C-alpha positions in Angstrom: -21.6 -4.1 20.2 -21.9 -6.1 23.4 -25.2 -7.5 22.2 -23.5 -8.8 19.0 -20.7 -10.4 20.9 -23.2 -12.0 23.3 -25.3 -13.4 20.3 -22.1 -14.7 18.6 -21.0 -16.4 21.8 -24.4 -18.1 22.3 -24.5 -19.3 18.6 -20.9 -20.5 18.8 -21.5 -22.5 22.0 -24.7 -24.0 20.5 -22.9 -25.2 17.4 -20.1 -26.7 19.7 -22.8 -28.7 21.6 -24.4 -29.8 18.3 -21.1 -31.4 17.2 -20.6 -33.5 20.3 -19.8 -37.2 19.9 -22.8 -38.2 22.0 -26.1 -38.9 20.2 -28.8 -36.3 20.8 -30.8 -37.1 23.9 -34.5 -36.7 24.7 -34.7 -36.6 28.5 -32.5 -39.5 29.5 -33.0 -41.6 26.3 -31.1 -41.3 23.0 -33.0 -39.9 20.1 -33.9 -42.6 17.6 -33.4 -41.9 13.9 -35.7 -43.6 11.4 -34.2 -44.9 8.1 -36.3 -45.1 5.0 -37.5 -48.6 3.9 -36.3 -50.6 1.0 -33.1 -48.7 0.0 -31.1 -51.9 -0.6 -34.0 -54.0 -1.9 -35.0 -51.5 -4.6 -31.5 -51.4 -6.0 -31.1 -55.1 -6.0 -34.4 -56.0 -7.8 -35.4 -53.3 -10.2 -37.7 -55.5 -12.2 -40.1 -56.1 -9.3 -39.7 -52.7 -7.7 -42.8 -50.4 -7.8 -42.5 -46.8 -9.0 -42.4 -44.2 -6.2 -45.7 -43.0 -4.9 -48.0 -45.7 -6.2 -47.7 -49.4 -5.1 -48.1 -52.0 -7.8 -50.3 -55.1 -7.6 -48.9 -58.6 -7.5 -50.1 -59.2 -11.0 -48.2 -56.3 -12.4 -45.0 -57.3 -10.5 -45.3 -60.9 -11.8 -45.7 -59.6 -15.4 -42.6 -57.4 -15.0 -40.7 -60.6 -14.3 -41.7 -61.9 -17.8 -39.3 -59.3 -19.3 -36.3 -61.3 -18.0 -35.0 -64.3 -20.0 -37.2 -67.4 -19.7 -35.8 -70.3 -17.7 -33.1 -68.3 -15.9 -32.2 -67.9 -12.3 -32.9 -64.1 -12.6 -36.5 -64.6 -13.5 -37.0 -67.1 -10.6 -35.3 -64.6 -8.2 -37.7 -61.9 -9.5 -40.7 -64.2 -8.8 -39.3 -65.0 -5.4 -39.0 -61.3 -4.6 -42.7 -60.9 -5.3 -43.7 -64.1 -3.5 -41.1 -65.5 -1.2 -40.7 -69.3 -1.3 -42.0 -71.5 1.5 -41.5 -75.1 0.5 -43.7 -77.9 1.8 -42.9 -81.6 1.8 -45.3 -82.7 -1.0 -47.4 -79.9 -2.5 -50.4 -80.7 -4.6 -51.1 -78.9 -7.9 -51.0 -75.2 -7.6 -54.5 -73.6 -7.6 -53.2 -70.0 -7.7 -50.0 -68.1 -8.1 -49.4 -68.0 -4.4 -49.3 -71.8 -4.2 -46.2 -71.8 -6.5 -44.0 -70.8 -3.5 -44.6 -74.3 -2.0 -42.6 -76.1 -4.7 -39.2 -77.0 -3.5 -37.5 -77.6 -7.0 -36.6 -74.4 -8.7 -37.6 -75.6 -12.2 -41.1 -76.6 -10.9 -41.5 -73.2 -9.2 -40.4 -71.3 -12.3 -42.8 -73.3 -14.5 -45.6 -72.7 -12.1 -45.0 -68.9 -11.9 -44.6 -68.7 -15.7 -48.0 -70.4 -16.2 -49.8 -68.0 -14.0 -47.9 -64.8 -15.0 -48.6 -65.5 -18.7 -52.3 -66.2 -18.2 -52.9 -62.8 -16.4 -54.6 -60.4 -18.9 -52.5 -57.3 -19.7 -53.6 -54.3 -17.8 -53.9 -50.9 -19.6 -51.1 -48.5 -18.7 -52.1 -45.1 -17.5 
C-alpha cells in the first residue's frame, strides 16, 4: 500500500513539473522546438505545391500554373512562387525560363513564362 502511494506521489509531482510555465530546459538553455516547413505556403499556393513525399521539378510546377486562367494575376503569382522575380534595369531577351524573373513589367513576365511553360513537353504521369 505504501509503495502504491509513493509511486502515485512521484507521478503526480512529475506531472506538476511538466505543466510549469517555464519552457523545458536542457542544462541552462531552453529546449528549442522545430516547426515543420511550408505550412503557410502550401495552403496559400496549391497549384505550385508538390505532393507530399516526392518533390516536383520546376517544369512540372510551371505546367501546373497553366491550369489557371490565362493573363490573370493568379497565374503570374503561381509562376512567381516557382521562380521569384528579381527585376533588372534592362533585361535582354530571355534565353530560358529562369530569365523571365528579370522582367519588371508583369505582362512581359507573364508572356515570357507562358511561352516557356507551353513549350515544355508533357511528362507522363506515374
